mmCIF file as Biopython writes it, N, C-alpha, C and O atoms, coordinates in Angstrom:
data_model
#
loop_
_atom_site.group_PDB
_atom_site.id
_atom_site.type_symbol
_atom_site.label_atom_id
_atom_site.label_alt_id
_atom_site.label_comp_id
_atom_site.label_asym_id
_atom_site.label_entity_id
_atom_site.label_seq_id
_atom_site.pdbx_PDB_ins_code
_atom_site.Cartn_x
_atom_site.Cartn_y
_atom_site.Cartn_z
_atom_site.occupancy
_atom_site.B_iso_or_equiv
_atom_site.auth_seq_id
_atom_site.auth_asym_id
_atom_site.pdbx_PDB_model_num
ATOM 1   N N  . MET A ? 1  ? -40.139 -0.224 -19.298 1.0 0.0 1  A 1 
ATOM 2   C CA . MET A ? 1  ? -41.070 0.377  -18.406 1.0 0.0 1  A 1 
ATOM 3   C C  . MET A ? 1  ? -40.355 0.665  -17.085 1.0 0.0 1  A 1 
ATOM 4   O O  . MET A ? 1  ? -39.888 -0.262 -16.425 1.0 0.0 1  A 1 
ATOM 5   N N  . ALA A ? 2  ? -40.267 1.913  -16.700 1.0 0.0 2  A 1 
ATOM 6   C CA . ALA A ? 2  ? -39.578 2.323  -15.478 1.0 0.0 2  A 1 
ATOM 7   C C  . ALA A ? 2  ? -40.455 2.072  -14.264 1.0 0.0 2  A 1 
ATOM 8   O O  . ALA A ? 2  ? -41.664 2.305  -14.286 1.0 0.0 2  A 1 
ATOM 9   N N  . SER A ? 3  ? -39.832 1.603  -13.229 1.0 0.0 3  A 1 
ATOM 10  C CA . SER A ? 3  ? -40.558 1.321  -11.994 1.0 0.0 3  A 1 
ATOM 11  C C  . SER A ? 3  ? -40.502 2.536  -11.076 1.0 0.0 3  A 1 
ATOM 12  O O  . SER A ? 3  ? -39.464 3.188  -10.963 1.0 0.0 3  A 1 
ATOM 13  N N  . THR A ? 4  ? -41.598 2.831  -10.433 1.0 0.0 4  A 1 
ATOM 14  C CA . THR A ? 4  ? -41.641 3.930  -9.466  1.0 0.0 4  A 1 
ATOM 15  C C  . THR A ? 4  ? -41.705 3.364  -8.052  1.0 0.0 4  A 1 
ATOM 16  O O  . THR A ? 4  ? -42.256 3.989  -7.146  1.0 0.0 4  A 1 
ATOM 17  N N  . ALA A ? 5  ? -41.133 2.165  -7.873  1.0 0.0 5  A 1 
ATOM 18  C CA . ALA A ? 5  ? -41.129 1.524  -6.556  1.0 0.0 5  A 1 
ATOM 19  C C  . ALA A ? 5  ? -40.334 2.368  -5.567  1.0 0.0 5  A 1 
ATOM 20  O O  . ALA A ? 5  ? -39.518 3.208  -5.946  1.0 0.0 5  A 1 
ATOM 21  N N  . ALA A ? 6  ? -40.593 2.124  -4.322  1.0 0.0 6  A 1 
ATOM 22  C CA . ALA A ? 6  ? -39.912 2.879  -3.271  1.0 0.0 6  A 1 
ATOM 23  C C  . ALA A ? 6  ? -38.403 2.646  -3.330  1.0 0.0 6  A 1 
ATOM 24  O O  . ALA A ? 6  ? -37.936 1.522  -3.517  1.0 0.0 6  A 1 
ATOM 25  N N  . VAL A ? 7  ? -37.670 3.711  -3.171  1.0 0.0 7  A 1 
ATOM 26  C CA . VAL A ? 7  ? -36.212 3.663  -3.152  1.0 0.0 7  A 1 
ATOM 27  C C  . VAL A ? 7  ? -35.775 3.490  -1.697  1.0 0.0 7  A 1 
ATOM 28  O O  . VAL A ? 7  ? -36.371 4.094  -0.805  1.0 0.0 7  A 1 
ATOM 29  N N  . PRO A ? 8  ? -34.749 2.678  -1.440  1.0 0.0 8  A 1 
ATOM 30  C CA . PRO A ? 8  ? -34.280 2.566  -0.052  1.0 0.0 8  A 1 
ATOM 31  C C  . PRO A ? 8  ? -33.946 3.948  0.512   1.0 0.0 8  A 1 
ATOM 32  O O  . PRO A ? 8  ? -33.445 4.816  -0.203  1.0 0.0 8  A 1 
ATOM 33  N N  . PHE A ? 9  ? -34.230 4.140  1.799   1.0 0.0 9  A 1 
ATOM 34  C CA . PHE A ? 9  ? -34.072 5.475  2.371   1.0 0.0 9  A 1 
ATOM 35  C C  . PHE A ? 9  ? -32.630 5.947  2.339   1.0 0.0 9  A 1 
ATOM 36  O O  . PHE A ? 9  ? -32.385 7.149  2.236   1.0 0.0 9  A 1 
ATOM 37  N N  . TRP A ? 10 ? -31.651 5.020  2.427   1.0 0.0 10 A 1 
ATOM 38  C CA . TRP A ? 10 ? -30.260 5.447  2.381   1.0 0.0 10 A 1 
ATOM 39  C C  . TRP A ? 10 ? -29.907 5.979  0.999   1.0 0.0 10 A 1 
ATOM 40  O O  . TRP A ? 10 ? -29.074 6.876  0.869   1.0 0.0 10 A 1 
ATOM 41  N N  . ARG A ? 11 ? -30.539 5.427  -0.030  1.0 0.0 11 A 1 
ATOM 42  C CA . ARG A ? 11 ? -30.293 5.905  -1.401  1.0 0.0 11 A 1 
ATOM 43  C C  . ARG A ? 11 ? -30.954 7.267  -1.606  1.0 0.0 11 A 1 
ATOM 44  O O  . ARG A ? 11 ? -30.365 8.156  -2.221  1.0 0.0 11 A 1 
ATOM 45  N N  . SER A ? 12 ? -32.175 7.433  -1.094  1.0 0.0 12 A 1 
ATOM 46  C CA . SER A ? 12 ? -32.865 8.709  -1.256  1.0 0.0 12 A 1 
ATOM 47  C C  . SER A ? 12 ? -32.193 9.813  -0.444  1.0 0.0 12 A 1 
ATOM 48  O O  . SER A ? 12 ? -32.362 10.996 -0.738  1.0 0.0 12 A 1 
ATOM 49  N N  . ALA A ? 13 ? -31.421 9.418  0.591   1.0 0.0 13 A 1 
ATOM 50  C CA . ALA A ? 13 ? -30.680 10.402 1.380   1.0 0.0 13 A 1 
ATOM 51  C C  . ALA A ? 13 ? -29.343 10.756 0.718   1.0 0.0 13 A 1 
ATOM 52  O O  . ALA A ? 13 ? -28.595 11.585 1.236   1.0 0.0 13 A 1 
ATOM 53  N N  . GLY A ? 14 ? -29.044 10.133 -0.418  1.0 0.0 14 A 1 
ATOM 54  C CA . GLY A ? 14 ? -27.810 10.429 -1.144  1.0 0.0 14 A 1 
ATOM 55  C C  . GLY A ? 14 ? -26.600 9.677  -0.613  1.0 0.0 14 A 1 
ATOM 56  O O  . GLY A ? 14 ? -25.463 10.098 -0.823  1.0 0.0 14 A 1 
ATOM 57  N N  . MET A ? 15 ? -26.840 8.565  0.075   1.0 0.0 15 A 1 
ATOM 58  C CA . MET A ? 15 ? -25.749 7.778  0.647   1.0 0.0 15 A 1 
ATOM 59  C C  . MET A ? 15 ? -25.526 6.513  -0.178  1.0 0.0 15 A 1 
ATOM 60  O O  . MET A ? 15 ? -26.413 6.057  -0.899  1.0 0.0 15 A 1 
ATOM 61  N N  . THR A ? 16 ? -24.327 5.960  -0.055  1.0 0.0 16 A 1 
ATOM 62  C CA . THR A ? 16 ? -24.088 4.642  -0.620  1.0 0.0 16 A 1 
ATOM 63  C C  . THR A ? 16 ? -24.407 3.614  0.464   1.0 0.0 16 A 1 
ATOM 64  O O  . THR A ? 16 ? -24.512 3.951  1.644   1.0 0.0 16 A 1 
ATOM 65  N N  . TYR A ? 17 ? -24.557 2.378  0.056   1.0 0.0 17 A 1 
ATOM 66  C CA . TYR A ? 17 ? -24.853 1.338  1.038   1.0 0.0 17 A 1 
ATOM 67  C C  . TYR A ? 17 ? -23.683 1.165  1.998   1.0 0.0 17 A 1 
ATOM 68  O O  . TYR A ? 17 ? -23.895 0.900  3.182   1.0 0.0 17 A 1 
ATOM 69  N N  . ILE A ? 18 ? -22.464 1.308  1.515   1.0 0.0 18 A 1 
ATOM 70  C CA . ILE A ? 18 ? -21.287 1.165  2.369   1.0 0.0 18 A 1 
ATOM 71  C C  . ILE A ? 18 ? -21.281 2.237  3.461   1.0 0.0 18 A 1 
ATOM 72  O O  . ILE A ? 18 ? -21.035 1.928  4.627   1.0 0.0 18 A 1 
ATOM 73  N N  . SER A ? 19 ? -21.550 3.495  3.094   1.0 0.0 19 A 1 
ATOM 74  C CA . SER A ? 19 ? -21.560 4.555  4.112   1.0 0.0 19 A 1 
ATOM 75  C C  . SER A ? 19 ? -22.707 4.336  5.101   1.0 0.0 19 A 1 
ATOM 76  O O  . SER A ? 19 ? -22.541 4.566  6.299   1.0 0.0 19 A 1 
ATOM 77  N N  . TYR A ? 20 ? -23.850 3.901  4.617   1.0 0.0 20 A 1 
ATOM 78  C CA . TYR A ? 20 ? -24.986 3.600  5.496   1.0 0.0 20 A 1 
ATOM 79  C C  . TYR A ? 20 ? -24.631 2.478  6.467   1.0 0.0 20 A 1 
ATOM 80  O O  . TYR A ? 20 ? -24.904 2.585  7.663   1.0 0.0 20 A 1 
ATOM 81  N N  . SER A ? 21 ? -24.028 1.407  5.965   1.0 0.0 21 A 1 
ATOM 82  C CA . SER A ? 21 ? -23.690 0.285  6.841   1.0 0.0 21 A 1 
ATOM 83  C C  . SER A ? 21 ? -22.587 0.652  7.823   1.0 0.0 21 A 1 
ATOM 84  O O  . SER A ? 21 ? -22.577 0.140  8.942   1.0 0.0 21 A 1 
ATOM 85  N N  . ASN A ? 22 ? -21.651 1.529  7.436   1.0 0.0 22 A 1 
ATOM 86  C CA . ASN A ? 22 ? -20.618 1.992  8.363   1.0 0.0 22 A 1 
ATOM 87  C C  . ASN A ? 22 ? -21.226 2.797  9.507   1.0 0.0 22 A 1 
ATOM 88  O O  . ASN A ? 22 ? -20.808 2.651  10.656  1.0 0.0 22 A 1 
ATOM 89  N N  . ILE A ? 23 ? -22.194 3.632  9.209   1.0 0.0 23 A 1 
ATOM 90  C CA . ILE A ? 23 ? -22.868 4.415  10.247  1.0 0.0 23 A 1 
ATOM 91  C C  . ILE A ? 23 ? -23.623 3.487  11.195  1.0 0.0 23 A 1 
ATOM 92  O O  . ILE A ? 23 ? -23.559 3.659  12.413  1.0 0.0 23 A 1 
ATOM 93  N N  . CYS A ? 24 ? -24.331 2.512  10.646  1.0 0.0 24 A 1 
ATOM 94  C CA . CYS A ? 24 ? -25.069 1.558  11.489  1.0 0.0 24 A 1 
ATOM 95  C C  . CYS A ? 24 ? -24.120 0.759  12.376  1.0 0.0 24 A 1 
ATOM 96  O O  . CYS A ? 24 ? -24.398 0.560  13.559  1.0 0.0 24 A 1 
ATOM 97  N N  . ALA A ? 25 ? -23.013 0.306  11.818  1.0 0.0 25 A 1 
ATOM 98  C CA . ALA A ? 25 ? -22.043 -0.473 12.600  1.0 0.0 25 A 1 
ATOM 99  C C  . ALA A ? 25 ? -21.444 0.375  13.710  1.0 0.0 25 A 1 
ATOM 100 O O  . ALA A ? 25 ? -21.234 -0.115 14.820  1.0 0.0 25 A 1 
ATOM 101 N N  . SER A ? 26 ? -21.170 1.628  13.424  1.0 0.0 26 A 1 
ATOM 102 C CA . SER A ? 26 ? -20.620 2.521  14.440  1.0 0.0 26 A 1 
ATOM 103 C C  . SER A ? 26 ? -21.614 2.731  15.578  1.0 0.0 26 A 1 
ATOM 104 O O  . SER A ? 26 ? -21.227 2.749  16.747  1.0 0.0 26 A 1 
ATOM 105 N N  . LEU A ? 27 ? -22.879 2.888  15.245  1.0 0.0 27 A 1 
ATOM 106 C CA . LEU A ? 27 ? -23.912 3.049  16.279  1.0 0.0 27 A 1 
ATOM 107 C C  . LEU A ? 27 ? -24.022 1.807  17.154  1.0 0.0 27 A 1 
ATOM 108 O O  . LEU A ? 27 ? -24.168 1.917  18.371  1.0 0.0 27 A 1 
ATOM 109 N N  . VAL A ? 28 ? -23.952 0.636  16.548  1.0 0.0 28 A 1 
ATOM 110 C CA . VAL A ? 28 ? -24.031 -0.602 17.321  1.0 0.0 28 A 1 
ATOM 111 C C  . VAL A ? 28 ? -22.820 -0.730 18.235  1.0 0.0 28 A 1 
ATOM 112 O O  . VAL A ? 28 ? -22.964 -1.095 19.402  1.0 0.0 28 A 1 
ATOM 113 N N  . ARG A ? 29 ? -21.617 -0.433 17.716  1.0 0.0 29 A 1 
ATOM 114 C CA . ARG A ? 29 ? -20.413 -0.510 18.553  1.0 0.0 29 A 1 
ATOM 115 C C  . ARG A ? 29 ? -20.500 0.438  19.740  1.0 0.0 29 A 1 
ATOM 116 O O  . ARG A ? 29 ? -20.081 0.088  20.844  1.0 0.0 29 A 1 
ATOM 117 N N  . ASN A ? 30 ? -21.039 1.632  19.526  1.0 0.0 30 A 1 
ATOM 118 C CA . ASN A ? 30 ? -21.152 2.608  20.611  1.0 0.0 30 A 1 
ATOM 119 C C  . ASN A ? 30 ? -22.187 2.211  21.658  1.0 0.0 30 A 1 
ATOM 120 O O  . ASN A ? 30 ? -22.146 2.724  22.776  1.0 0.0 30 A 1 
ATOM 121 N N  . CYS A ? 31 ? -23.102 1.323  21.333  1.0 0.0 31 A 1 
ATOM 122 C CA . CYS A ? 31 ? -24.117 0.876  22.284  1.0 0.0 31 A 1 
ATOM 123 C C  . CYS A ? 31 ? -23.641 -0.277 23.169  1.0 0.0 31 A 1 
ATOM 124 O O  . CYS A ? 31 ? -24.298 -0.615 24.154  1.0 0.0 31 A 1 
ATOM 125 N N  . LEU A ? 32 ? -22.519 -0.873 22.828  1.0 0.0 32 A 1 
ATOM 126 C CA . LEU A ? 32 ? -22.010 -1.998 23.610  1.0 0.0 32 A 1 
ATOM 127 C C  . LEU A ? 32 ? -21.493 -1.544 24.965  1.0 0.0 32 A 1 
ATOM 128 O O  . LEU A ? 32 ? -21.086 -0.394 25.132  1.0 0.0 32 A 1 
ATOM 129 N N  . LYS A ? 33 ? -21.512 -2.450 25.926  1.0 0.0 33 A 1 
ATOM 130 C CA . LYS A ? 33 ? -20.948 -2.185 27.253  1.0 0.0 33 A 1 
ATOM 131 C C  . LYS A ? 33 ? -19.487 -2.635 27.250  1.0 0.0 33 A 1 
ATOM 132 O O  . LYS A ? 33 ? -19.075 -3.463 26.438  1.0 0.0 33 A 1 
ATOM 133 N N  . GLU A ? 34 ? -18.718 -2.068 28.177  1.0 0.0 34 A 1 
ATOM 134 C CA . GLU A ? 34 ? -17.318 -2.476 28.318  1.0 0.0 34 A 1 
ATOM 135 C C  . GLU A ? 34 ? -17.272 -3.894 28.860  1.0 0.0 34 A 1 
ATOM 136 O O  . GLU A ? 34 ? -18.166 -4.251 29.627  1.0 0.0 34 A 1 
ATOM 137 N N  . PRO A ? 35 ? -16.314 -4.717 28.526  1.0 0.0 35 A 1 
ATOM 138 C CA . PRO A ? 35 ? -15.139 -4.492 27.691  1.0 0.0 35 A 1 
ATOM 139 C C  . PRO A ? 35 ? -15.398 -4.723 26.207  1.0 0.0 35 A 1 
ATOM 140 O O  . PRO A ? 35 ? -14.489 -4.571 25.390  1.0 0.0 35 A 1 
ATOM 141 N N  . TYR A ? 36 ? -16.629 -5.091 25.847  1.0 0.0 36 A 1 
ATOM 142 C CA . TYR A ? 36 ? -16.948 -5.403 24.451  1.0 0.0 36 A 1 
ATOM 143 C C  . TYR A ? 36 ? -16.833 -4.177 23.553  1.0 0.0 36 A 1 
ATOM 144 O O  . TYR A ? 36 ? -16.441 -4.289 22.391  1.0 0.0 36 A 1 
ATOM 145 N N  . LYS A ? 37 ? -17.172 -3.016 24.087  1.0 0.0 37 A 1 
ATOM 146 C CA . LYS A ? 37 ? -17.129 -1.779 23.300  1.0 0.0 37 A 1 
ATOM 147 C C  . LYS A ? 37 ? -15.701 -1.464 22.865  1.0 0.0 37 A 1 
ATOM 148 O O  . LYS A ? 37 ? -15.464 -1.190 21.689  1.0 0.0 37 A 1 
ATOM 149 N N  . SER A ? 38 ? -14.750 -1.497 23.791  1.0 0.0 38 A 1 
ATOM 150 C CA . SER A ? 38 ? -13.366 -1.170 23.431  1.0 0.0 38 A 1 
ATOM 151 C C  . SER A ? 38 ? -12.780 -2.210 22.483  1.0 0.0 38 A 1 
ATOM 152 O O  . SER A ? 38 ? -11.981 -1.865 21.612  1.0 0.0 38 A 1 
ATOM 153 N N  . GLU A ? 39 ? -13.162 -3.482 22.638  1.0 0.0 39 A 1 
ATOM 154 C CA . GLU A ? 39 ? -12.698 -4.528 21.717  1.0 0.0 39 A 1 
ATOM 155 C C  . GLU A ? 39 ? -13.237 -4.296 20.312  1.0 0.0 39 A 1 
ATOM 156 O O  . GLU A ? 39 ? -12.503 -4.425 19.332  1.0 0.0 39 A 1 
ATOM 157 N N  . ALA A ? 40 ? -14.512 -3.956 20.214  1.0 0.0 40 A 1 
ATOM 158 C CA . ALA A ? 40 ? -15.119 -3.724 18.904  1.0 0.0 40 A 1 
ATOM 159 C C  . ALA A ? 40 ? -14.537 -2.490 18.236  1.0 0.0 40 A 1 
ATOM 160 O O  . ALA A ? 40 ? -14.314 -2.486 17.025  1.0 0.0 40 A 1 
ATOM 161 N N  . ILE A ? 41 ? -14.287 -1.443 19.011  1.0 0.0 41 A 1 
ATOM 162 C CA . ILE A ? 41 ? -13.719 -0.220 18.444  1.0 0.0 41 A 1 
ATOM 163 C C  . ILE A ? 41 ? -12.289 -0.466 17.968  1.0 0.0 41 A 1 
ATOM 164 O O  . ILE A ? 41 ? -11.868 0.106  16.963  1.0 0.0 41 A 1 
ATOM 165 N N  . SER A ? 42 ? -11.530 -1.317 18.684  1.0 0.0 42 A 1 
ATOM 166 C CA . SER A ? 42 ? -10.164 -1.608 18.244  1.0 0.0 42 A 1 
ATOM 167 C C  . SER A ? 42 ? -10.159 -2.391 16.930  1.0 0.0 42 A 1 
ATOM 168 O O  . SER A ? 42 ? -9.223  -2.252 16.142  1.0 0.0 42 A 1 
ATOM 169 N N  . ARG A ? 43 ? -11.182 -3.209 16.676  1.0 0.0 43 A 1 
ATOM 170 C CA . ARG A ? 43 ? -11.275 -3.957 15.413  1.0 0.0 43 A 1 
ATOM 171 C C  . ARG A ? 43 ? -11.736 -3.070 14.265  1.0 0.0 43 A 1 
ATOM 172 O O  . ARG A ? 43 ? -11.651 -3.469 13.103  1.0 0.0 43 A 1 
ATOM 173 N N  . GLU A ? 44 ? -12.219 -1.886 14.571  1.0 0.0 44 A 1 
ATOM 174 C CA . GLU A ? 44 ? -12.717 -0.966 13.553  1.0 0.0 44 A 1 
ATOM 175 C C  . GLU A ? 44 ? -11.572 -0.388 12.723  1.0 0.0 44 A 1 
ATOM 176 O O  . GLU A ? 44 ? -11.789 0.031  11.586  1.0 0.0 44 A 1 
ATOM 177 N N  . LYS A ? 45 ? -10.375 -0.360 13.268  1.0 0.0 45 A 1 
ATOM 178 C CA . LYS A ? 45 ? -9.220  0.238  12.602  1.0 0.0 45 A 1 
ATOM 179 C C  . LYS A ? 45 ? -8.890  -0.514 11.317  1.0 0.0 45 A 1 
ATOM 180 O O  . LYS A ? 45 ? -9.004  -1.738 11.267  1.0 0.0 45 A 1 
ATOM 181 N N  . VAL A ? 46 ? -8.487  0.205  10.290  1.0 0.0 46 A 1 
ATOM 182 C CA . VAL A ? 46 ? -8.190  -0.365 8.987   1.0 0.0 46 A 1 
ATOM 183 C C  . VAL A ? 46 ? -6.722  -0.106 8.658   1.0 0.0 46 A 1 
ATOM 184 O O  . VAL A ? 46 ? -6.227  1.009  8.825   1.0 0.0 46 A 1 
ATOM 185 N N  . HIS A ? 47 ? -6.036  -1.138 8.191   1.0 0.0 47 A 1 
ATOM 186 C CA . HIS A ? 47 ? -4.640  -1.014 7.780   1.0 0.0 47 A 1 
ATOM 187 C C  . HIS A ? 47 ? -4.547  -1.358 6.297   1.0 0.0 47 A 1 
ATOM 188 O O  . HIS A ? 47 ? -5.118  -2.351 5.845   1.0 0.0 47 A 1 
ATOM 189 N N  . PHE A ? 48 ? -3.829  -0.537 5.549   1.0 0.0 48 A 1 
ATOM 190 C CA . PHE A ? 48 ? -3.659  -0.816 4.127   1.0 0.0 48 A 1 
ATOM 191 C C  . PHE A ? 48 ? -2.369  -0.176 3.640   1.0 0.0 48 A 1 
ATOM 192 O O  . PHE A ? 48 ? -1.822  0.718  4.286   1.0 0.0 48 A 1 
ATOM 193 N N  . SER A ? 49 ? -1.900  -0.636 2.513   1.0 0.0 49 A 1 
ATOM 194 C CA . SER A ? 49 ? -0.717  -0.026 1.918   1.0 0.0 49 A 1 
ATOM 195 C C  . SER A ? 49 ? -1.084  0.457  0.520   1.0 0.0 49 A 1 
ATOM 196 O O  . SER A ? 49 ? -1.919  -0.138 -0.161  1.0 0.0 49 A 1 
ATOM 197 N N  . SER A ? 50 ? -0.453  1.533  0.113   1.0 0.0 50 A 1 
ATOM 198 C CA . SER A ? 50 ? -0.671  2.047  -1.231  1.0 0.0 50 A 1 
ATOM 199 C C  . SER A ? 50 ? 0.678   2.257  -1.887  1.0 0.0 50 A 1 
ATOM 200 O O  . SER A ? 50 ? 1.640   2.680  -1.245  1.0 0.0 50 A 1 
ATOM 201 N N  . THR A ? 51 ? 0.736   1.958  -3.167  1.0 0.0 51 A 1 
ATOM 202 C CA . THR A ? 51 ? 1.972   2.086  -3.920  1.0 0.0 51 A 1 
ATOM 203 C C  . THR A ? 51 ? 1.739   3.045  -5.072  1.0 0.0 51 A 1 
ATOM 204 O O  . THR A ? 51 ? 0.823   2.855  -5.872  1.0 0.0 51 A 1 
ATOM 205 N N  . LYS A ? 52 ? 2.557   4.059  -5.155  1.0 0.0 52 A 1 
ATOM 206 C CA . LYS A ? 52 ? 2.478   5.008  -6.248  1.0 0.0 52 A 1 
ATOM 207 C C  . LYS A ? 52 ? 3.372   4.509  -7.385  1.0 0.0 52 A 1 
ATOM 208 O O  . LYS A ? 52 ? 4.501   4.075  -7.161  1.0 0.0 52 A 1 
ATOM 209 N N  . TRP A ? 53 ? 2.849   4.580  -8.592  1.0 0.0 53 A 1 
ATOM 210 C CA . TRP A ? 53 ? 3.601   4.129  -9.761  1.0 0.0 53 A 1 
ATOM 211 C C  . TRP A ? 53 ? 4.080   5.351  -10.538 1.0 0.0 53 A 1 
ATOM 212 O O  . TRP A ? 53 ? 3.304   6.267  -10.809 1.0 0.0 53 A 1 
ATOM 213 N N  . THR A ? 54 ? 5.360   5.358  -10.894 1.0 0.0 54 A 1 
ATOM 214 C CA . THR A ? 54 ? 5.942   6.430  -11.686 1.0 0.0 54 A 1 
ATOM 215 C C  . THR A ? 54 ? 6.711   5.809  -12.846 1.0 0.0 54 A 1 
ATOM 216 O O  . THR A ? 54 ? 7.565   4.947  -12.642 1.0 0.0 54 A 1 
ATOM 217 N N  . ASP A ? 55 ? 6.410   6.242  -14.038 1.0 0.0 55 A 1 
ATOM 218 C CA . ASP A ? 55 ? 7.060   5.729  -15.256 1.0 0.0 55 A 1 
ATOM 219 C C  . ASP A ? 55 ? 6.974   4.209  -15.353 1.0 0.0 55 A 1 
ATOM 220 O O  . ASP A ? 55 ? 7.926   3.560  -15.786 1.0 0.0 55 A 1 
ATOM 221 N N  . GLY A ? 56 ? 5.852   3.647  -14.956 1.0 0.0 56 A 1 
ATOM 222 C CA . GLY A ? 56 ? 5.635   2.217  -15.063 1.0 0.0 56 A 1 
ATOM 223 C C  . GLY A ? 56 ? 6.326   1.384  -14.010 1.0 0.0 56 A 1 
ATOM 224 O O  . GLY A ? 56 ? 6.324   0.156  -14.098 1.0 0.0 56 A 1 
ATOM 225 N N  . LYS A ? 57 ? 6.925   2.028  -13.003 1.0 0.0 57 A 1 
ATOM 226 C CA . LYS A ? 57 ? 7.619   1.295  -11.952 1.0 0.0 57 A 1 
ATOM 227 C C  . LYS A ? 57 ? 7.049   1.695  -10.588 1.0 0.0 57 A 1 
ATOM 228 O O  . LYS A ? 57 ? 6.764   2.866  -10.341 1.0 0.0 57 A 1 
ATOM 229 N N  . PRO A ? 58 ? 6.888   0.698  -9.705  1.0 0.0 58 A 1 
ATOM 230 C CA . PRO A ? 58 ? 6.336   1.016  -8.381  1.0 0.0 58 A 1 
ATOM 231 C C  . PRO A ? 58 ? 7.372   1.687  -7.488  1.0 0.0 58 A 1 
ATOM 232 O O  . PRO A ? 58 ? 8.547   1.319  -7.494  1.0 0.0 58 A 1 
ATOM 233 N N  . GLU A ? 59 ? 6.926   2.664  -6.732  1.0 0.0 59 A 1 
ATOM 234 C CA . GLU A ? 59 ? 7.781   3.281  -5.730  1.0 0.0 59 A 1 
ATOM 235 C C  . GLU A ? 59 ? 7.593   2.514  -4.425  1.0 0.0 59 A 1 
ATOM 236 O O  . GLU A ? 59 ? 6.842   1.540  -4.381  1.0 0.0 59 A 1 
ATOM 237 N N  . LYS A ? 60 ? 8.266   2.944  -3.369  1.0 0.0 60 A 1 
ATOM 238 C CA . LYS A ? 60 ? 8.156   2.274  -2.076  1.0 0.0 60 A 1 
ATOM 239 C C  . LYS A ? 60 ? 6.723   2.391  -1.558  1.0 0.0 60 A 1 
ATOM 240 O O  . LYS A ? 60 ? 6.163   3.488  -1.547  1.0 0.0 60 A 1 
ATOM 241 N N  . PRO A ? 61 ? 6.115   1.267  -1.123  1.0 0.0 61 A 1 
ATOM 242 C CA . PRO A ? 61 ? 4.734   1.339  -0.626  1.0 0.0 61 A 1 
ATOM 243 C C  . PRO A ? 61 ? 4.633   2.143  0.668   1.0 0.0 61 A 1 
ATOM 244 O O  . PRO A ? 61 ? 5.552   2.155  1.488   1.0 0.0 61 A 1 
ATOM 245 N N  . THR A ? 62 ? 3.502   2.809  0.827   1.0 0.0 62 A 1 
ATOM 246 C CA . THR A ? 62 ? 3.207   3.560  2.033   1.0 0.0 62 A 1 
ATOM 247 C C  . THR A ? 62 ? 2.170   2.789  2.827   1.0 0.0 62 A 1 
ATOM 248 O O  . THR A ? 62 ? 1.098   2.471  2.312   1.0 0.0 62 A 1 
ATOM 249 N N  . ILE A ? 63 ? 2.482   2.489  4.068   1.0 0.0 63 A 1 
ATOM 250 C CA . ILE A ? 63 ? 1.547   1.765  4.933   1.0 0.0 63 A 1 
ATOM 251 C C  . ILE A ? 63 ? 0.784   2.785  5.761   1.0 0.0 63 A 1 
ATOM 252 O O  . ILE A ? 63 ? 1.375   3.623  6.442   1.0 0.0 63 A 1 
ATOM 253 N N  . ARG A ? 64 ? -0.546  2.698  5.691   1.0 0.0 64 A 1 
ATOM 254 C CA . ARG A ? 64 ? -1.411  3.628  6.413   1.0 0.0 64 A 1 
ATOM 255 C C  . ARG A ? 64 ? -2.284  2.864  7.376   1.0 0.0 64 A 1 
ATOM 256 O O  . ARG A ? 64 ? -2.565  1.680  7.187   1.0 0.0 64 A 1 
ATOM 257 N N  . SER A ? 65 ? -2.700  3.547  8.394   1.0 0.0 65 A 1 
ATOM 258 C CA . SER A ? 65 ? -3.605  2.992  9.385   1.0 0.0 65 A 1 
ATOM 259 C C  . SER A ? 65 ? -4.664  4.043  9.661   1.0 0.0 65 A 1 
ATOM 260 O O  . SER A ? 65 ? -4.381  5.080  10.261  1.0 0.0 65 A 1 
ATOM 261 N N  . ASP A ? 66 ? -5.872  3.775  9.227   1.0 0.0 66 A 1 
ATOM 262 C CA . ASP A ? 66 ? -6.966  4.732  9.379   1.0 0.0 66 A 1 
ATOM 263 C C  . ASP A ? 66 ? -8.144  4.061  10.052  1.0 0.0 66 A 1 
ATOM 264 O O  . ASP A ? 66 ? -8.309  2.843  9.996   1.0 0.0 66 A 1 
ATOM 265 N N  . SER A ? 67 ? -8.958  4.886  10.690  1.0 0.0 67 A 1 
ATOM 266 C CA . SER A ? 67 ? -10.249 4.428  11.182  1.0 0.0 67 A 1 
ATOM 267 C C  . SER A ? 67 ? -11.298 5.364  10.592  1.0 0.0 67 A 1 
ATOM 268 O O  . SER A ? 67 ? -10.973 6.501  10.251  1.0 0.0 67 A 1 
ATOM 269 N N  . PRO A ? 68 ? -12.536 4.922  10.463  1.0 0.0 68 A 1 
ATOM 270 C CA . PRO A ? 68 ? -13.566 5.744  9.845   1.0 0.0 68 A 1 
ATOM 271 C C  . PRO A ? 68 ? -13.798 7.077  10.525  1.0 0.0 68 A 1 
ATOM 272 O O  . PRO A ? 68 ? -14.266 8.013  9.876   1.0 0.0 68 A 1 
ATOM 273 N N  . ASP A ? 69 ? -13.483 7.204  11.828  1.0 0.0 69 A 1 
ATOM 274 C CA . ASP A ? 69 ? -13.748 8.447  12.535  1.0 0.0 69 A 1 
ATOM 275 C C  . ASP A ? 69 ? -12.628 9.454  12.409  1.0 0.0 69 A 1 
ATOM 276 O O  . ASP A ? 69 ? -12.807 10.604 12.808  1.0 0.0 69 A 1 
ATOM 277 N N  . GLU A ? 70 ? -11.461 9.070  11.863  1.0 0.0 70 A 1 
ATOM 278 C CA . GLU A ? 70 ? -10.329 9.996  11.766  1.0 0.0 70 A 1 
ATOM 279 C C  . GLU A ? 70 ? -10.418 10.845 10.539  1.0 0.0 70 A 1 
ATOM 280 O O  . GLU A ? 70 ? -9.545  11.680 10.301  1.0 0.0 70 A 1 
#
């Protein structure tokens, strides 16, 4: 029996929960006063490495630094 219960608004808007929570977090960070705002924005940055595999062997990893707004 299928339920016709209300769907969360972020789902009905075609968003994932992660994208919805990222937008909410960004709004909260932008509402902060200095110096808390600049500290929170600096923690928003994400660092990760990715390794491409060719013929079953890893190549040199690439280190990236991205933020959600870039």
